C-alpha positions as CSV (number, residue, x, y, z in Angstrom):
1,M,-8.1,20.2,-8.7
2,C,-10.8,17.7,-8.1
3,V,-9.7,14.8,-5.9
4,S,-11.9,11.8,-5.6
5,A,-11.7,8.4,-4.0
6,L,-13.0,5.3,-5.6
7,C,-12.0,3.2,-2.6
8,A,-14.4,0.7,-1.1
9,V,-13.5,-2.0,1.4
10,A,-14.8,-5.3,0.2
11,A,-17.0,-7.1,2.8
12,G,-15.1,-9.9,4.3
13,A,-11.7,-8.3,3.6
14,Q,-11.0,-8.2,7.3
15,Q,-8.0,-10.3,8.3
16,K,-6.7,-11.4,11.7
17,P,-3.6,-9.4,12.9
18,N,-0.4,-10.3,11.1
19,E,-2.2,-12.0,8.3
20,L,-1.4,-9.5,5.6
21,R,0.3,-11.9,3.3
22,S,0.2,-12.2,-0.5
23,A,-2.0,-15.3,-0.4
24,S,-4.8,-13.0,0.9
25,Y,-4.4,-10.5,-1.9
26,Q,-7.3,-10.8,-4.3
27,P,-6.9,-8.9,-7.6
28,S,-10.7,-9.0,-8.0
29,R,-11.0,-6.7,-5.0
30,E,-8.6,-4.1,-6.3
31,V,-9.7,-0.5,-6.4
32,N,-8.3,2.8,-7.6
33,L,-7.4,5.3,-4.9
34,V,-7.0,8.9,-6.1
35,G,-5.9,11.7,-3.8
36,T,-3.2,14.0,-2.5
37,V,-0.1,12.9,-0.5
38,S,-0.4,14.4,3.0
39,S,2.8,12.8,4.4
40,F,5.3,10.0,3.6
41,I,7.0,7.7,6.2
42,A,10.0,5.9,4.8
43,D,10.2,3.3,7.5
44,S,7.0,2.9,9.5
45,D,7.0,1.1,12.8
46,Q,3.3,0.3,12.2
47,G,2.5,-2.9,10.4
48,P,3.0,-3.8,7.7
49,L,6.7,-2.8,7.9
50,G,8.1,-0.5,5.3
51,A,7.1,2.8,3.6
52,H,3.7,4.3,4.2
53,V,2.1,7.2,2.5
54,M,-0.9,9.1,3.9
55,V,-3.3,10.0,1.1
56,Q,-6.0,12.6,1.5
57,T,-9.1,11.6,-0.4
58,T,-12.6,13.1,-0.4
59,S,-13.5,10.3,2.1
60,G,-10.6,11.2,4.5
61,I,-7.0,10.1,5.0
62,V,-6.0,6.6,3.8
63,V,-2.8,4.9,5.0
64,V,-1.2,3.2,2.1
65,H,1.6,0.6,2.4
66,V,3.9,1.2,-0.6
67,G,6.7,-1.3,0.1
68,S,10.2,-0.1,0.3
69,A,11.3,3.6,0.1
70,K,14.6,2.5,-1.4
71,F,12.7,0.6,-4.2
72,L,10.6,3.7,-5.0
73,E,13.8,5.8,-5.1
74,T,15.5,3.3,-7.4
75,N,12.5,3.5,-9.7
76,K,12.6,7.3,-9.7
77,L,9.4,7.8,-7.7
78,T,9.3,10.3,-4.8
79,L,6.2,11.0,-2.8
80,N,6.0,14.5,-1.2
81,S,3.2,16.4,0.5
82,G,0.9,17.9,-2.1
83,D,1.6,15.4,-4.8
84,S,-1.4,14.0,-6.7
85,V,-1.4,10.2,-6.8
86,R,-3.4,7.3,-8.2
87,I,-2.8,4.0,-6.4
88,I,-4.2,0.6,-7.4
89,G,-4.4,-1.9,-4.6
90,E,-6.5,-3.5,-2.0
91,S,-7.7,-2.5,1.5
92,F,-7.2,-4.7,4.6
93,T,-8.0,-4.5,8.2
94,N,-5.1,-5.5,10.5
95,G,-6.4,-5.6,14.0
96,A,-7.7,-2.1,14.8
97,N,-5.8,-0.6,11.9
98,S,-6.9,-0.4,8.3
99,V,-4.2,-0.3,5.6
100,F,-4.3,0.0,1.8
101,L,-1.8,-2.3,0.1
102,A,-0.5,-0.6,-3.0
103,R,0.2,-2.7,-6.1
104,I,0.8,0.2,-8.6
105,I,1.6,3.8,-7.6
106,Q,1.3,6.5,-10.2
107,K,2.4,10.1,-9.9
108,G,2.2,12.1,-13.1
109,T,3.6,10.0,-15.9
110,V,5.6,7.8,-13.5
111,A,4.0,4.5,-12.5
112,V,5.8,1.9,-10.3
113,A,4.5,-1.6,-9.6
114,V,5.4,-2.6,-6.0
115,R,3.5,-5.9,-6.0
116,S,2.8,-8.5,-8.6
117,P,-0.9,-9.0,-9.7
118,Q,-1.0,-11.8,-7.1
119,G,0.2,-9.3,-4.4
120,M,3.7,-10.6,-4.0
121,P,6.2,-7.8,-3.1
122,L,8.5,-6.8,-5.9
123,W,11.1,-5.0,-3.8
124,P,14.3,-6.8,-2.7
125,A,13.6,-8.6,0.6
126,G,9.8,-8.2,0.1
127,G,9.4,-12.0,-0.3
128,R,11.2,-12.6,2.9
129,I,9.0,-10.1,4.7
130,A,5.8,-11.8,3.4
131,N,7.2,-15.2,4.4
132,A,8.2,-14.0,7.9
133,K,4.6,-12.7,8.4
134,H,3.1,-15.8,7.0
135,Q,5.2,-18.0,9.3
136,G,4.7,-15.7,12.3
137,G,8.4,-14.9,12.4
138,A,10.2,-11.6,13.2
139,M,12.5,-9.7,11.0
């Protein structure tokens, strides 16, 4: 199986810590990330909060924020080690950490949108999370 990454971080995409809000999401900077799941964390303590999947690409491991594990489960999408995935989204730098914000996750014939084209979270409570970060609040 040939795995490739078409991921490029746009110049100027760096954000200050805790500024990963939907207003920063730029559809014009979206890229396709193709790779193999190396691990899945349902509730990461690393920002942004929520589910993260580590995707092995030809360029290395990419940490992808995929929203809510429960939202993925409700939409019949499970992510396990060894799964081939295609993820459309945008890469951001949050402090010293780089994270890829998924908008659409595809595994086989199943594709789930986790953010709107403007980057707004589609999972329940996602808007409250975005607003809390935007306002500097805590969950």
